[in-house]
C-alpha positions as CSV (number, residue, x, y, z in Angstrom):
1,M,-19.8,-26.6,-17.6
2,A,-17.5,-25.2,-15.0
3,T,-14.1,-23.8,-16.0
4,R,-11.6,-26.3,-14.6
5,W,-8.5,-24.6,-13.2
6,G,-5.0,-26.0,-12.6
7,I,-2.6,-24.1,-10.3
8,V,1.1,-23.7,-10.7
9,S,2.9,-23.2,-7.4
10,A,1.7,-23.4,-3.8
11,G,2.9,-19.9,-2.9
12,R,1.1,-16.9,-1.3
13,I,-0.4,-15.4,-4.4
14,C,-1.7,-18.8,-5.5
15,N,-3.4,-19.2,-2.1
16,D,-5.1,-15.9,-2.6
17,F,-6.2,-16.6,-6.2
18,V,-7.7,-20.0,-5.2
19,T,-9.3,-18.4,-2.1
20,A,-10.8,-15.7,-4.4
21,L,-12.2,-18.4,-6.7
22,S,-14.0,-20.0,-3.7
23,V,-16.2,-16.9,-3.6
24,L,-17.5,-17.7,-7.1
25,S,-20.1,-20.3,-8.0
26,Q,-18.8,-23.9,-8.2
27,D,-21.0,-24.2,-11.3
28,E,-18.6,-21.8,-13.1
29,H,-15.1,-22.3,-11.5
30,Q,-13.5,-25.4,-10.0
31,V,-9.9,-25.9,-9.1
32,K,-9.0,-29.5,-10.1
33,A,-5.3,-29.7,-9.5
34,I,-2.2,-28.0,-8.0
35,A,1.4,-28.6,-8.9
36,A,4.6,-27.6,-7.1
37,R,8.2,-28.8,-7.3
38,D,7.8,-30.0,-3.8
39,L,5.0,-32.6,-3.7
40,A,4.5,-32.3,0.0
41,R,3.8,-28.5,-0.4
42,A,1.3,-29.3,-3.2
43,Q,-0.4,-31.9,-1.1
44,E,-0.7,-29.5,1.8
45,F,-2.1,-26.8,-0.5
46,A,-4.6,-29.3,-1.9
47,K,-5.8,-30.3,1.5
48,L,-6.3,-26.7,2.6
49,H,-8.3,-25.8,-0.5
50,N,-10.0,-29.1,-1.1
51,I,-8.3,-29.6,-4.5
52,P,-8.7,-33.2,-5.8
53,K,-5.2,-33.7,-7.3
54,A,-1.7,-32.7,-6.3
55,Y,1.4,-33.0,-8.5
56,G,5.1,-32.8,-7.7
57,S,5.9,-31.6,-11.2
58,Y,4.5,-29.1,-13.7
59,E,4.8,-31.6,-16.5
60,E,2.2,-33.8,-14.8
61,L,-0.2,-30.9,-14.5
62,A,0.4,-30.0,-18.2
63,K,-0.6,-33.5,-19.2
64,D,-3.8,-33.6,-17.1
65,K,-6.7,-33.8,-19.6
66,D,-9.2,-32.6,-16.9
67,I,-7.8,-29.1,-16.9
68,D,-9.0,-26.2,-19.1
69,V,-6.9,-23.3,-17.9
70,I,-3.7,-22.9,-15.9
71,Y,-2.9,-20.1,-13.4
72,I,0.8,-19.6,-13.2
73,G,1.7,-17.9,-9.9
74,N,5.4,-18.7,-9.2
75,V,8.5,-16.5,-9.4
76,N,9.0,-14.2,-12.4
77,C,11.8,-16.2,-14.0
78,D,9.5,-19.2,-14.3
79,H,6.6,-17.5,-16.1
80,F,8.1,-17.9,-19.6
81,P,9.3,-21.6,-19.5
82,I,6.2,-22.9,-17.6
83,G,3.9,-20.8,-19.8
84,K,5.5,-22.4,-22.9
85,L,5.1,-25.8,-21.4
86,M,1.4,-25.4,-20.7
87,I,0.7,-23.8,-24.0
88,A,2.5,-26.7,-25.8
89,H,0.0,-29.1,-24.1
90,G,-3.0,-27.0,-25.3
91,K,-3.9,-25.3,-22.1
92,H,-5.3,-21.8,-21.8
93,V,-3.1,-19.8,-19.5
94,L,-3.4,-16.9,-17.0
95,V,0.1,-15.8,-16.1
96,E,0.7,-13.7,-13.0
97,K,2.3,-10.4,-13.7
98,P,4.8,-9.7,-15.1
99,L,3.9,-11.9,-18.1
100,C,7.6,-12.6,-18.7
101,L,11.0,-11.0,-17.8
102,N,11.1,-8.8,-21.0
103,K,9.4,-8.0,-24.2
104,A,11.3,-10.6,-26.2
105,Q,10.0,-13.4,-24.0
106,S,6.5,-11.9,-23.9
107,T,6.4,-11.8,-27.7
108,E,7.5,-15.4,-28.0
109,L,4.9,-16.6,-25.4
110,I,2.1,-14.7,-27.1
111,N,3.1,-16.1,-30.5
112,A,3.2,-19.6,-29.1
113,A,-0.4,-19.1,-27.7
114,K,-1.6,-17.9,-31.0
115,A,0.0,-20.8,-32.8
116,K,-1.7,-23.3,-30.5
117,N,-5.0,-21.4,-30.6
118,V,-5.2,-21.0,-26.8
119,F,-6.1,-18.1,-24.6
120,L,-3.3,-16.2,-22.9
121,M,-3.5,-13.3,-20.5
122,E,-1.3,-11.4,-18.1
123,A,-3.0,-11.4,-14.7
124,V,-3.2,-7.6,-14.3
125,W,-6.2,-8.0,-11.9
126,S,-6.5,-4.2,-11.3
127,R,-8.2,-3.7,-14.7
128,F,-11.1,-6.0,-13.9
129,T,-12.1,-4.5,-10.5
130,P,-15.3,-2.4,-10.2
131,A,-13.1,0.6,-9.5
132,Y,-11.2,0.4,-12.8
133,N,-14.5,-0.2,-14.6
134,K,-15.6,3.2,-13.2
135,I,-12.3,4.8,-14.2
136,R,-12.7,3.7,-17.8
137,E,-16.4,4.6,-17.9
138,D,-15.8,8.1,-16.5
139,I,-13.0,8.8,-19.0
140,A,-15.1,7.5,-21.9
141,N,-18.0,9.7,-20.7
142,G,-15.8,12.8,-20.5
143,A,-16.1,13.3,-16.7
144,I,-12.6,14.8,-16.6
145,G,-12.3,15.9,-20.2
146,E,-9.2,14.6,-22.1
147,P,-6.8,12.9,-19.7
148,S,-3.5,14.7,-19.9
149,N,-1.7,14.0,-16.6
150,I,-1.2,10.9,-14.4
151,N,0.6,10.9,-11.1
152,V,1.0,7.5,-9.3
153,T,3.1,6.2,-6.5
154,F,3.7,2.6,-5.2
155,G,6.0,2.0,-2.3
156,V,6.2,-0.9,0.2
157,P,9.2,-2.2,2.1
158,I,9.7,-5.6,0.3
159,M,13.4,-5.7,-0.6
160,G,14.0,-8.4,2.0
161,K,12.0,-11.0,0.0
162,D,13.9,-13.3,-2.2
163,R,11.6,-12.8,-5.2
164,I,12.4,-9.1,-5.0
165,K,16.0,-9.0,-4.1
166,L,17.4,-11.8,-6.2
167,R,18.3,-11.0,-9.8
168,E,18.2,-14.7,-10.8
169,L,14.5,-14.8,-9.9
170,G,13.7,-11.7,-11.9
171,G,13.7,-9.5,-8.9
172,G,13.4,-5.8,-8.6
173,C,10.6,-3.3,-8.0
174,I,9.9,-2.4,-11.6
175,L,8.5,-5.9,-12.5
176,D,6.9,-6.5,-9.1
177,I,5.1,-3.2,-8.3
178,G,6.1,-0.8,-11.0
179,I,4.0,-2.8,-13.4
180,Y,0.9,-1.5,-11.6
181,C,1.8,2.1,-12.3
182,L,2.7,1.3,-16.0
183,Q,-0.6,-0.6,-16.6
184,L,-2.6,2.4,-15.3
185,I,-0.6,4.7,-17.6
186,T,-1.1,2.5,-20.7
187,M,-4.8,2.0,-19.9
188,V,-5.4,5.7,-19.9
189,F,-2.9,6.9,-22.5
190,G,-3.0,3.9,-24.8
191,T,-0.3,1.4,-25.8
192,G,1.7,3.8,-28.0
193,A,5.3,4.4,-26.9
194,P,6.0,7.7,-25.1
195,L,8.0,10.3,-26.9
196,K,10.4,10.6,-24.0
197,V,11.2,8.7,-20.8
198,A,13.4,10.2,-18.1
199,A,14.1,8.0,-15.1
200,T,16.4,7.6,-12.2
201,G,16.6,5.3,-9.2
202,T,18.7,3.1,-6.9
203,V,20.1,-0.4,-7.6
204,S,21.2,-2.9,-5.0
205,V,25.0,-3.3,-4.8
206,S,24.8,-7.0,-4.1
207,E,22.3,-8.2,-6.7
208,G,22.0,-5.4,-9.2
209,V,18.2,-5.1,-9.0
210,D,16.2,-1.9,-8.9
211,E,15.2,-0.8,-5.4
212,T,13.6,2.5,-6.3
213,C,12.6,4.2,-9.5
214,G,11.2,7.6,-10.4
215,A,10.2,8.4,-13.9
216,V,8.5,10.9,-16.2
217,L,6.8,9.7,-19.4
218,L,6.0,12.3,-22.1
219,Y,3.4,11.4,-24.7
220,E,2.0,13.1,-27.8
221,G,0.0,16.2,-27.2
222,G,1.9,17.1,-24.0
223,K,0.4,14.3,-22.0
224,M,2.6,13.4,-19.1
225,A,2.8,10.6,-16.5
226,T,4.9,10.6,-13.4
227,L,5.6,7.6,-11.2
228,A,7.5,6.8,-8.1
229,I,8.1,3.2,-6.9
230,S,10.1,1.9,-4.0
231,G,10.7,-1.4,-2.3
232,K,12.3,0.3,0.6
233,M,9.7,2.6,2.0
234,L,5.9,3.1,2.2
235,L,4.6,5.7,-0.2
236,Q,1.2,7.3,-0.6
237,N,0.1,4.5,-3.0
238,D,-2.8,6.3,-4.7
239,A,-3.2,7.6,-8.3
240,F,-4.5,10.8,-9.9
241,I,-5.8,11.1,-13.4
242,S,-6.4,14.7,-14.5
243,G,-8.0,16.5,-17.5
244,E,-9.2,20.0,-18.2
245,K,-12.5,19.3,-16.3
246,G,-11.2,17.6,-13.2
247,T,-9.4,14.8,-11.5
248,I,-10.1,11.1,-10.8
249,K,-8.5,10.0,-7.5
250,V,-7.9,6.2,-7.3
251,C,-7.5,5.8,-3.6
252,N,-4.9,3.7,-1.8
253,P,-4.4,0.9,-2.7
254,F,-4.7,2.1,-6.2
255,W,-3.8,-1.3,-7.7
256,T,-6.8,-3.0,-6.0
257,P,-8.9,-0.1,-4.9
258,T,-12.3,0.0,-3.2
259,R,-12.8,3.7,-3.5
260,V,-12.6,6.1,-6.5
261,E,-13.4,9.8,-6.2
262,S,-14.4,11.4,-9.5
263,P,-16.3,14.5,-10.7
264,S,-19.1,12.0,-11.5
265,G,-19.3,10.8,-8.0
266,V,-17.7,8.5,-5.4
267,L,-17.6,4.8,-5.8
268,D,-17.1,2.7,-2.7
269,V,-16.9,-1.1,-3.2
270,E,-17.8,-3.6,-0.5
271,L,-15.7,-6.8,-0.6
272,P,-17.1,-10.3,0.2
273,T,-15.4,-12.5,2.7
274,A,-14.0,-16.0,2.1
275,T,-13.4,-19.0,4.4
276,N,-9.7,-19.2,4.0
277,K,-7.4,-16.2,4.8
278,F,-5.8,-13.9,2.2
279,N,-2.1,-12.9,2.2
280,F,-2.4,-9.7,0.3
281,T,-4.6,-6.6,0.4
282,N,-8.1,-7.0,-1.1
283,S,-7.1,-10.2,-2.8
284,V,-10.7,-11.3,-3.1
285,Q,-10.8,-9.0,-6.1
286,L,-8.6,-11.5,-8.0
287,R,-11.9,-13.3,-8.8
288,H,-12.8,-10.6,-11.4
289,Q,-10.0,-11.6,-13.7
290,A,-11.0,-15.3,-13.4
291,Q,-14.5,-14.3,-14.6
292,E,-13.0,-12.5,-17.6
293,V,-10.9,-15.6,-18.4
294,R,-14.0,-17.8,-18.4
295,R,-16.0,-15.3,-20.5
296,C,-13.2,-15.2,-23.1
297,I,-12.8,-18.9,-23.3
298,L,-16.5,-19.6,-23.6
299,A,-16.7,-16.9,-26.3
300,G,-13.7,-18.4,-28.2
301,E,-11.6,-15.3,-27.7
302,L,-7.9,-15.8,-27.4
303,E,-7.2,-12.6,-25.6
304,S,-9.1,-10.1,-23.4
305,K,-9.9,-6.7,-24.8
306,V,-9.4,-5.3,-21.3
307,M,-5.9,-6.7,-20.9
308,S,-4.8,-7.5,-24.4
309,H,-1.6,-9.0,-25.8
310,Q,-0.7,-5.5,-27.1
311,D,-1.2,-4.1,-23.6
312,S,1.3,-6.7,-22.2
313,L,3.8,-5.9,-24.9
314,A,3.5,-2.2,-24.3
315,I,4.0,-2.6,-20.6
316,A,7.0,-5.0,-21.1
317,A,8.6,-2.4,-23.4
318,L,8.3,0.2,-20.7
319,E,9.7,-2.2,-18.1
320,D,12.6,-2.9,-20.4
321,Q,13.3,0.8,-21.0
322,L,13.2,1.7,-17.3
323,R,15.5,-1.2,-16.4
324,R,18.0,-0.2,-19.2
325,I,18.1,3.4,-17.9
326,L,18.8,2.1,-14.3
327,G,21.3,-0.5,-15.6
328,V,19.3,-3.6,-14.4
329,Q,19.9,-6.6,-16.6
330,Y,18.7,-10.2,-16.4
331,A,20.4,-13.2,-18.1
332,A,17.3,-13.4,-20.3
333,D,18.2,-9.9,-21.7
334,L,21.6,-11.1,-23.1
């Protein structure tokens, strides 16, 4: 049977996720319903993507018995309450990153999923791309020796967007783009906490959300990661993972790359096209995480080994730590 998807929100990333699903076989993935707070927007989305049902509330979607798994793609502050709603109704859930606003919420959501015996995953799509598969394989095969240094930058001028600039929505660059740097670091160095974290950055005067952040993370054995993120400027946006034998370059855009340069060779990935248009770079690669969700559900697995609950908690802890250093606080932190 096909995995039957329900979509939360009619926003830009949801458009891209559904469009990416359209590249996959209808025998395996079908979008059955879309829900938005504005029924007209849900209906317009449904018409564009040929989705049978449109709802004007998330509660209606949660109660739909023809849905196996929910993709939550709305603003950051909604991930936690809507995630809890869907889990309470027995739905498997794929939550767009960040999983929640902080580690406390993430822990509660994960525990709720375990209690209801449903699958839950943070949608860190990077990890399921062919490029990231090569990164993990090369590291495991010793292509660069023991990884000991990571250098990664992510900067795009996005501070004008409400989801980034407004604190009430869970705004700021750390949760929106910094997470991609942190997930790479934890993928390579593991989920253990760093020994030291030094960070600095700028915070918006009007809203108190982070606009830029630079950080150095020191791990056991002298391993070190440096990151720079910015919502105000365009940075190089690639990543370097180095060991005593060489360096893996994850080419721009490192969070959804189509090229990896490694001592073992170069990987270039050709991307398929879709009928509808995408909003974000290389979004057709969103389909890979959907395939992992289906695989896990069919296998009876409640989390993915590639992007585990522990991965999400480790990333959330680092996000919390960086925000504390910069002085960024949400109502959910109080």
